[in-house]
Biopython code that builds the backbone (N, CA, C, O; Angstrom):
import numpy as np
from Bio.PDB.StructureBuilder import StructureBuilder

atoms = [
    (1, "MET", "N", (75.174, 28.506, 14.013)),
    (1, "MET", "CA", (76.038, 27.425, 13.558)),
    (1, "MET", "C", (75.391, 26.741, 12.354)),
    (1, "MET", "O", (74.206, 26.410, 12.384)),
    (2, "LYS", "N", (76.159, 26.538, 11.317)),
    (2, "LYS", "CA", (75.646, 25.890, 10.115)),
    (2, "LYS", "C", (75.762, 24.379, 10.233)),
    (2, "LYS", "O", (76.722, 23.849, 10.792)),
    (3, "ASP", "N", (74.768, 23.706, 9.695)),
    (3, "ASP", "CA", (74.810, 22.253, 9.675)),
    (3, "ASP", "C", (75.747, 21.769, 8.580)),
    (3, "ASP", "O", (75.893, 22.420, 7.545)),
    (4, "LYS", "N", (76.377, 20.632, 8.809)),
    (4, "LYS", "CA", (77.240, 20.019, 7.804)),
    (4, "LYS", "C", (76.389, 19.197, 6.853)),
    (4, "LYS", "O", (75.379, 18.619, 7.254)),
    (5, "THR", "N", (76.794, 19.146, 5.612)),
    (5, "THR", "CA", (76.096, 18.351, 4.616)),
    (5, "THR", "C", (77.040, 17.292, 4.103)),
    (5, "THR", "O", (78.180, 17.584, 3.741)),
    (6, "PHE", "N", (76.566, 16.060, 4.071)),
    (6, "PHE", "CA", (77.367, 14.968, 3.552)),
    (6, "PHE", "C", (76.836, 14.585, 2.180)),
    (6, "PHE", "O", (75.626, 14.483, 1.977)),
    (7, "VAL", "N", (77.746, 14.376, 1.245)),
    (7, "VAL", "CA", (77.375, 14.028, -0.120)),
    (7, "VAL", "C", (77.932, 12.647, -0.438)),
    (7, "VAL", "O", (79.118, 12.383, -0.243)),
    (8, "ASP", "N", (77.077, 11.786, -0.920)),
    (8, "ASP", "CA", (77.488, 10.439, -1.301)),
    (8, "ASP", "C", (78.444, 10.506, -2.493)),
    (8, "ASP", "O", (78.318, 11.384, -3.347)),
    (9, "THR", "N", (79.390, 9.586, -2.545)),
    (9, "THR", "CA", (80.366, 9.586, -3.646)),
    (9, "THR", "C", (79.716, 9.399, -5.011)),
    (9, "THR", "O", (80.287, 9.801, -6.025)),
    (10, "ASN", "N", (78.528, 8.796, -5.054)),
    (10, "ASN", "CA", (77.850, 8.632, -6.339)),
    (10, "ASN", "C", (77.539, 9.977, -6.987)),
    (10, "ASN", "O", (77.469, 10.067, -8.213)),
    (11, "VAL", "N", (77.354, 11.008, -6.196)),
    (11, "VAL", "CA", (77.094, 12.334, -6.755)),
    (11, "VAL", "C", (78.290, 12.782, -7.592)),
    (11, "VAL", "O", (78.113, 13.370, -8.659)),
    (12, "PHE", "N", (79.484, 12.514, -7.124)),
    (12, "PHE", "CA", (80.683, 12.882, -7.880)),
    (12, "PHE", "C", (80.797, 12.059, -9.166)),
    (12, "PHE", "O", (81.193, 12.577, -10.210)),
    (13, "ILE", "N", (80.449, 10.787, -9.082)),
    (13, "ILE", "CA", (80.494, 9.926, -10.267)),
    (13, "ILE", "C", (79.506, 10.422, -11.315)),
    (13, "ILE", "O", (79.853, 10.553, -12.488)),
    (14, "TYR", "N", (78.279, 10.696, -10.892)),
    (14, "TYR", "CA", (77.259, 11.157, -11.843)),
    (14, "TYR", "C", (77.589, 12.531, -12.414)),
    (14, "TYR", "O", (77.157, 12.848, -13.522)),
    (15, "ALA", "N", (78.328, 13.339, -11.700)),
    (15, "ALA", "CA", (78.701, 14.659, -12.209)),
    (15, "ALA", "C", (79.538, 14.553, -13.488)),
    (15, "ALA", "O", (79.588, 15.499, -14.275)),
    (16, "TYR", "N", (80.182, 13.431, -13.693)),
    (16, "TYR", "CA", (81.008, 13.215, -14.891)),
    (16, "TYR", "C", (80.389, 12.217, -15.859)),
    (16, "TYR", "O", (81.026, 11.820, -16.835)),
    (17, "SER", "N", (79.157, 11.812, -15.597)),
    (17, "SER", "CA", (78.505, 10.787, -16.406)),
    (17, "SER", "C", (78.215, 11.270, -17.826)),
    (17, "SER", "O", (77.777, 12.400, -18.041)),
    (18, "LYS", "N", (78.471, 10.392, -18.778)),
    (18, "LYS", "CA", (78.135, 10.675, -20.173)),
    (18, "LYS", "C", (76.898, 9.887, -20.600)),
    (18, "LYS", "O", (76.350, 10.119, -21.678)),
    (19, "THR", "N", (76.463, 8.957, -19.753)),
    (19, "THR", "CA", (75.336, 8.094, -20.112)),
    (19, "THR", "C", (74.074, 8.377, -19.297)),
    (19, "THR", "O", (73.012, 7.833, -19.600)),
    (20, "GLU", "N", (74.171, 9.212, -18.279)),
    (20, "GLU", "CA", (73.031, 9.527, -17.411)),
    (20, "GLU", "C", (72.861, 11.056, -17.321)),
    (20, "GLU", "O", (73.153, 11.646, -16.281)),
    (21, "PRO", "N", (72.394, 11.694, -18.401)),
    (21, "PRO", "CA", (72.333, 13.163, -18.402)),
    (21, "PRO", "C", (71.428, 13.761, -17.324)),
    (21, "PRO", "O", (71.740, 14.822, -16.784)),
    (22, "GLU", "N", (70.315, 13.102, -17.004)),
    (22, "GLU", "CA", (69.419, 13.638, -15.977)),
    (22, "GLU", "C", (70.089, 13.605, -14.604)),
    (22, "GLU", "O", (70.024, 14.574, -13.848)),
    (23, "LYS", "N", (70.733, 12.481, -14.294)),
    (23, "LYS", "CA", (71.430, 12.366, -13.009)),
    (23, "LYS", "C", (72.635, 13.304, -12.966)),
    (23, "LYS", "O", (72.982, 13.827, -11.907)),
    (24, "LYS", "N", (73.268, 13.513, -14.111)),
    (24, "LYS", "CA", (74.399, 14.438, -14.179)),
    (24, "LYS", "C", (73.952, 15.845, -13.807)),
    (24, "LYS", "O", (74.620, 16.526, -13.029)),
    (25, "ASN", "N", (72.826, 16.282, -14.361)),
    (25, "ASN", "CA", (72.328, 17.622, -14.060)),
    (25, "ASN", "C", (71.984, 17.779, -12.584)),
    (25, "ASN", "O", (72.264, 18.819, -11.987)),
    (26, "ILE", "N", (71.384, 16.762, -12.001)),
    (26, "ILE", "CA", (71.057, 16.805, -10.572)),
    (26, "ILE", "C", (72.338, 16.870, -9.740)),
    (26, "ILE", "O", (72.436, 17.662, -8.803)),
    (27, "ALA", "N", (73.308, 16.043, -10.084)),
    (27, "ALA", "CA", (74.579, 16.023, -9.348)),
    (27, "ALA", "C", (75.284, 17.370, -9.428)),
    (27, "ALA", "O", (75.823, 17.854, -8.432)),
    (28, "LEU", "N", (75.280, 17.971, -10.604)),
    (28, "LEU", "CA", (75.944, 19.266, -10.757)),
    (28, "LEU", "C", (75.248, 20.347, -9.937)),
    (28, "LEU", "O", (75.912, 21.226, -9.388)),
    (29, "GLU", "N", (73.932, 20.295, -9.847)),
    (29, "GLU", "CA", (73.210, 21.257, -9.021)),
    (29, "GLU", "C", (73.573, 21.083, -7.546)),
    (29, "GLU", "O", (73.739, 22.065, -6.823)),
    (30, "ILE", "N", (73.692, 19.854, -7.113)),
    (30, "ILE", "CA", (74.085, 19.592, -5.721)),
    (30, "ILE", "C", (75.483, 20.145, -5.454)),
    (30, "ILE", "O", (75.725, 20.763, -4.417)),
    (31, "LEU", "N", (76.400, 19.922, -6.391)),
    (31, "LEU", "CA", (77.787, 20.341, -6.185)),
    (31, "LEU", "C", (77.985, 21.852, -6.345)),
    (31, "LEU", "O", (79.016, 22.382, -5.930)),
    (32, "LYS", "N", (77.028, 22.539, -6.931)),
    (32, "LYS", "CA", (77.128, 23.995, -7.087)),
    (32, "LYS", "C", (76.825, 24.743, -5.796)),
    (32, "LYS", "O", (77.002, 25.960, -5.732)),
    (33, "ASN", "N", (76.374, 24.038, -4.773)),
    (33, "ASN", "CA", (76.073, 24.653, -3.490)),
    (33, "ASN", "C", (77.329, 25.355, -2.967)),
    (33, "ASN", "O", (78.337, 24.708, -2.688)),
    (34, "LYS", "N", (77.262, 26.641, -2.842)),
    (34, "LYS", "CA", (78.440, 27.443, -2.464)),
    (34, "LYS", "C", (78.850, 27.272, -1.005)),
    (34, "LYS", "O", (79.956, 27.659, -0.627)),
    (35, "ASN", "N", (77.983, 26.704, -0.190)),
    (35, "ASN", "CA", (78.292, 26.547, 1.234)),
    (35, "ASN", "C", (78.966, 25.219, 1.554)),
    (35, "ASN", "O", (79.334, 24.972, 2.702)),
    (36, "GLY", "N", (79.129, 24.368, 0.553)),
    (36, "GLY", "CA", (79.677, 23.051, 0.799)),
    (36, "GLY", "C", (81.185, 23.036, 0.919)),
    (36, "GLY", "O", (81.877, 23.919, 0.411)),
    (37, "LYS", "N", (81.677, 22.028, 1.592)),
    (37, "LYS", "CA", (83.113, 21.779, 1.710)),
    (37, "LYS", "C", (83.335, 20.302, 1.494)),
    (37, "LYS", "O", (82.466, 19.484, 1.796)),
    (38, "ILE", "N", (84.489, 19.960, 0.975)),
    (38, "ILE", "CA", (84.819, 18.568, 0.746)),
    (38, "ILE", "C", (85.864, 18.139, 1.749)),
    (38, "ILE", "O", (86.915, 18.769, 1.876)),
    (39, "GLY", "N", (85.576, 17.076, 2.453)),
    (39, "GLY", "CA", (86.531, 16.548, 3.428)),
    (39, "GLY", "C", (87.006, 15.176, 2.980)),
    (39, "GLY", "O", (86.236, 14.386, 2.436)),
    (40, "VAL", "N", (88.281, 14.903, 3.215)),
    (40, "VAL", "CA", (88.858, 13.622, 2.838)),
    (40, "VAL", "C", (89.551, 13.029, 4.060)),
    (40, "VAL", "O", (90.363, 13.683, 4.715)),
    (41, "ASN", "N", (89.212, 11.778, 4.350)),
    (41, "ASN", "CA", (89.885, 11.091, 5.442)),
    (41, "ASN", "C", (90.985, 10.216, 4.870)),
    (41, "ASN", "O", (90.748, 9.446, 3.939)),
    (42, "PRO", "N", (92.199, 10.328, 5.426)),
    (42, "PRO", "CA", (93.300, 9.503, 4.904)),
    (42, "PRO", "C", (93.123, 8.027, 5.207)),
    (42, "PRO", "O", (93.967, 7.214, 4.831)),
]
sb = StructureBuilder()
sb.init_structure("model")
sb.init_model(0)
sb.init_chain("A")
sb.init_seg("    ")
for serial, (resi, resn, name, xyz) in enumerate(atoms, 1):
    if name == "N":
        sb.init_residue(resn, " ", resi, " ")
    sb.init_atom(name, np.array(xyz, "f"), 0.0, 1.0, " ", f" {name:<3s}", serial, name[0])
structure = sb.get_structure()
């Protein structure tokens, strides 16, 4: 059984950042994880 990974919403914000290039690169590496899934609660 695989463990679930939770990602803070700030990771998504930094993925589009134009003023924080270092944090953007880190966020993009986190989001490139092929095993991840995004869940949304209504």
